[in-house]
C-alpha positions, 0 to 999 in steps of 0.5 A: 507495508513495503511500499517505498521501503528499501529492501536489501536481500541477502542470498546464500548458497542453498538450492532454495536460492532459485526461489529468490527471483520470485521473491524479488518480483513480489517485493518490487510489485509491493512497491519496494526498492530492492538491492541484492547481495549474494555470496559467490556460492549463491551464484551457482543456483541463481544468476546475478543477471536474472536478479539484476534484471528483476531488481533493476539494480546491480547485484553485488557479490564481492567487496571489489567491483571490476568493470571495463578494467576499472576497480571500485569498492562496494561499500557495505556500510552504505548498503547497511544504512540504505536499507529499511529492511534486510532479508537473508533468504535462503539462510544456510546453516553455514551463514547462520553460524557466521552471523551468530558468531560475528565471522565476516568473510564476505560482502553479505556478512559485512553488510549484515554486521553494518545493518542498522535496520530490522534483519529477517532471516529465512533458514533453508537446509536439510532436515537433520541440519535444521534440527542439529543443536548447533543450528538451534543455537544459531537461531537462538543467538540471532533472535537474541540480537533482535533478528527476526526468524521467518520459520522454515516450512515442512515439505519435500527437501533437496535430499529427497527426504520430507520434513522441516527445513524448507525455506518459506515460500516467497509469498509467505515471506512477503506476508510475514514481512508485512504482518511483522512491520504492521504490528503496532500501526494504528490501523492494523487489522482495520478494513477501510473503504474509500471513494475517489474521483468524479462520476460520468453520467452519459448523455449519448455514446460520446458525451457525459455530465461530469465535474472537475474532481481529479481524485487526488484527495481520495487516492492520498487518503488510500495511500496513507491508510495503507501506510498506517496498516489498513486493508484498503479498498478504493472505489474510483470514478474516471481519473488518470491516477494510479496506485503503485502498490498491489496492497490497495484494492482499486476498483474503477467505475464510471457512473454514480450507479456503478459506484453505489453498487461497488461500495455496497459490495464492500461496505458490510465488511469495512470498519471505516468509510470515507466518501471523498468522491464527487458523485453526480447528484443528477443524471440524464433521464434518457441516454441517446443510443446515437450521438446527438446532432446539433441543428440550426436554431435548435435549443437542447433541453436535458431532463435530469433525474436524481442519482442514488445518495450513496452516503445517505444509504450507508448512514441508514445501513450503518452498524459498526462502521465509522462513516466520514463524508466530504462537503465542498461548498461555496457558501454557508459552508459550516451550516450546510456541512452540519446539516449533511452530518446529521441528515446522513447519520455520519460520524464526521465530515470534512468541509472545504470551500471553493472560496478558500485559495488552494482548496477544491478540485484540480489543485495539489493542496487543500484547506479543510475543517474536520467536524464530528457528530459530537460538535468537535471541530478543527480547522487546518491551514492550506497544505499539500493533499498528502499532508491533508490526508495525514491530518484527516487520518489523525483525527479519525484515529483519535475518535475510533480509539476512544 
């Protein structure tokens, strides 16, 4: 949910400010860009240097920035426009009251009043302060403005008392944000399992049989599914591609057998499966324990055996899952794809042809036809694989929400 988002973190002067270093790390790990605005009193609890190092951005404390004898203005309007989400954590009773009443005596409050994005606040104060009528009034007013409250937790407080008022733990703040931002997304609550890349079938310790798949299509499908709210498991064969967000569970395998086992580990729990991997149909029947040496005049013959058909096995085990396959063909594309669609009990199949310029392995583009089991068909123009992923998910979502 947070991958690629611009997060503006406002930190006020409460003891819970020390936790914000952990919060910044979690936000960065989730793929967000983070900028920090602090009040002067907050810098007594956590240093700007720590937060600047973790966020990889300068920490802003005041309207005027002085460096090497020169002065510049920290533009609160630009900050408010930059942010996709603003979080104020910890939000003290003092700052909450100022926010509720439009008081503006520091950079953080000016930025809050300029923000055009959703604003979340995580209260942090002692038990009696949290329950005071004036604090409750601040909560109510801020929520009436459309701000979203991240409820305080119960536990030991700085005063030594135990009760409600403790700032939500950083991991709980992150979960709250992701759950809130995911509401209304078409794949929210769905579990998606995707395969990507080639498989490598060993001949000996240094050689293998493989194919030209880079895994790009499968990785783009996984990224888009996560953006649409899904919980994603991506099982990838050997590829140089990486995932920037920890919200996608990436499992790496090498062989068709390893992919088969890994897919079946997750399949019963998934709602949608997309087989975008180019799985080897055959593997060497025997694997040499030592490197095979060439000899003058010799020919080399390799006996092959069939690998397990992952898609067919999933079709046979299908219960509630929406099952999507890929068909890369060089001739009679639609006929072969329709046979595969029916023979493997698929709900839909994505057809691409090596005869189409810009389609297939090793390109950043693809040209596809989407076929479903009810004879629905839609052909798309050549597009970047990231856009193709969006088209595929749009077609799947139409069918699972019928």
